[in-house]
Structures are given as C-alpha cells and as structure tokens.
C-alpha positions as CSV (number, residue, x, y, z in Angstrom):
1,Q,-0.1,0.0,-0.1
2,I,1.1,3.3,-0.9
3,Q,1.7,6.3,1.7
4,L,2.3,9.8,1.4
5,V,3.8,12.3,3.8
6,E,4.1,15.6,3.1
7,S,6.5,18.1,4.8
8,G,7.5,21.9,4.3
9,G,4.2,23.8,4.7
10,G,4.5,27.3,7.2
11,L,3.7,30.6,7.2
12,V,5.2,33.0,5.1
13,Q,4.2,36.8,4.0
14,V,3.1,37.7,0.8
15,G,6.1,37.3,-2.0
16,G,7.6,34.8,-0.3
17,S,7.8,31.2,-1.2
18,L,7.9,27.9,0.6
19,Q,8.8,24.5,-1.0
20,L,6.7,21.5,-0.1
21,S,7.8,17.9,-0.3
22,C,6.4,14.7,-0.3
23,S,7.9,11.2,0.3
24,V,6.4,8.6,-1.7
25,R,6.5,5.0,0.3
26,G,5.6,1.7,-0.8
27,P,5.0,-0.2,-4.7
28,T,5.9,3.0,-6.7
29,D,6.2,0.9,-9.8
30,A,2.5,1.4,-10.1
31,I,2.5,4.9,-10.0
32,I,1.5,6.7,-13.6
33,R,1.0,10.0,-11.8
34,R,1.6,12.4,-9.6
35,S,-0.3,15.5,-8.2
36,W,-0.4,18.4,-5.7
37,Y,-4.0,19.5,-4.4
38,R,-5.3,22.4,-2.6
39,Q,-8.1,23.0,-0.2
40,V,-9.0,26.1,0.8
41,P,-11.6,26.6,3.6
42,G,-15.6,26.2,2.3
43,R,-14.9,25.3,-1.2
44,Q,-13.7,21.6,-3.0
45,R,-10.2,20.3,-3.2
46,E,-8.2,21.8,-6.6
47,L,-6.3,20.0,-8.5
48,I,-3.3,22.3,-8.9
49,A,0.0,20.7,-10.7
50,Y,0.4,17.3,-11.3
51,I,3.4,15.2,-13.1
52,F,3.5,11.9,-15.5
53,N,6.4,9.8,-15.1
54,S,7.5,10.8,-18.7
55,G,8.3,14.5,-16.7
56,S,5.2,15.8,-18.3
57,K,3.9,18.2,-16.5
58,I,0.9,20.3,-16.4
59,H,0.0,23.7,-13.8
60,I,-3.4,25.4,-13.7
61,D,-2.9,29.2,-14.6
62,S,-3.9,30.3,-10.9
63,V,-0.1,28.9,-10.0
64,K,1.5,28.7,-13.9
65,G,4.4,30.5,-13.3
66,R,5.0,30.7,-9.9
67,F,4.7,27.3,-8.8
68,T,6.9,24.1,-10.6
69,I,5.9,20.3,-10.0
70,S,8.9,18.2,-9.8
71,S,9.3,14.5,-9.1
72,D,12.6,12.5,-8.2
73,N,11.7,9.0,-8.7
74,A,14.4,7.4,-8.2
75,K,14.3,9.5,-4.4
76,N,10.4,8.8,-4.2
77,T,10.0,12.8,-3.4
78,L,7.7,14.6,-5.0
79,T,8.1,18.5,-4.9
80,L,6.3,21.7,-5.5
81,Q,8.2,25.0,-5.2
82,M,5.7,27.9,-4.7
83,N,7.7,31.4,-5.5
84,A,5.3,34.8,-5.5
85,L,2.8,33.8,-2.7
86,E,0.0,35.2,-2.3
87,P,-3.1,35.3,0.3
88,E,-5.4,33.1,-2.0
89,D,-2.5,30.3,-1.9
90,T,-3.2,29.9,1.6
91,G,-5.0,26.7,2.2
92,V,-4.2,22.9,3.1
93,Y,-1.7,20.8,0.2
94,Y,-2.3,18.1,-0.5
95,C,0.4,15.1,-2.0
96,N,-1.6,12.5,-4.4
97,V,-0.7,9.4,-6.8
98,V,-2.7,7.7,-9.8
99,T,-1.8,3.9,-9.7
100,N,-2.4,1.3,-12.4
101,P,-4.2,-0.8,-13.5
102,S,-6.9,0.3,-11.6
103,G,-6.9,4.2,-11.3
104,A,-6.8,4.2,-7.5
105,E,-5.5,7.6,-6.2
106,C,-3.9,7.8,-2.7
107,F,-4.3,10.9,-0.7
108,G,-1.5,12.2,2.2
109,Q,-2.8,14.1,5.2
110,G,-1.9,17.6,4.1
111,T,0.2,20.4,5.2
112,Q,-1.0,23.7,5.6
113,V,0.0,26.8,3.8
114,T,-0.1,30.2,5.4
115,V,0.2,33.2,3.2
116,S,0.2,36.6,5.5
117,S,-0.6,39.9,4.2
C-alpha cells in the first residue's frame, strides 16, 4: 500500500517562497501520475499541478509561472516549489498519486500553507 507524507508547509509573507515535499513509500512501480492538490476552507479540493512518469507536467493557470512541480522518482520524492505566494494560496496542500491498473488514488495527510498580507 502506498503512503504519502507531506512536509514543508508553514507561514510565509506575501511574495515569499515555500517548498513542499512529499515522500512516497510503498509499491511505487504502479504509479502513473503524481499531483499536488490544494483545499481552501469552504471549497472543494483542487488539483493544481501534476506530473507523469515521462516528465510531462501541467500547472493550473492561477499558479502557472509561480509554482513548479517536480519528481525525483529514484528518491521517491515529489516537490512543489512555490514562489511569489499570494494570500489566495493559503490552504492545505495534499500530495496525490494515481496507480495502474485500477486508477486508484491515494492522498497524504496534507500540510498547511498560510500566506499573510
């Protein structure tokens, strides 16, 4: 069973940077996609960036140019570099993987990011 453990969240001022990390443990050979989600209070969890094993990656428009997803599959670590943070980026950030063949998903426990103005 895959387990995901996020770290790196915290309190940062507007315009600051944070790097989130996700340690991926378990049968990682079945993983086909790695992602970061964000949940803001009162809203649904939102997919903000994902990366395939090929290295192909997507970022949603609101974070494009500020956030970068990367994956070191040899070290089983997924990273989200967040720059130029805005108050709207405040929320709980979750690491996620999707596995073959069933397409089953797994989430970590989340890490809080708070951007103060």
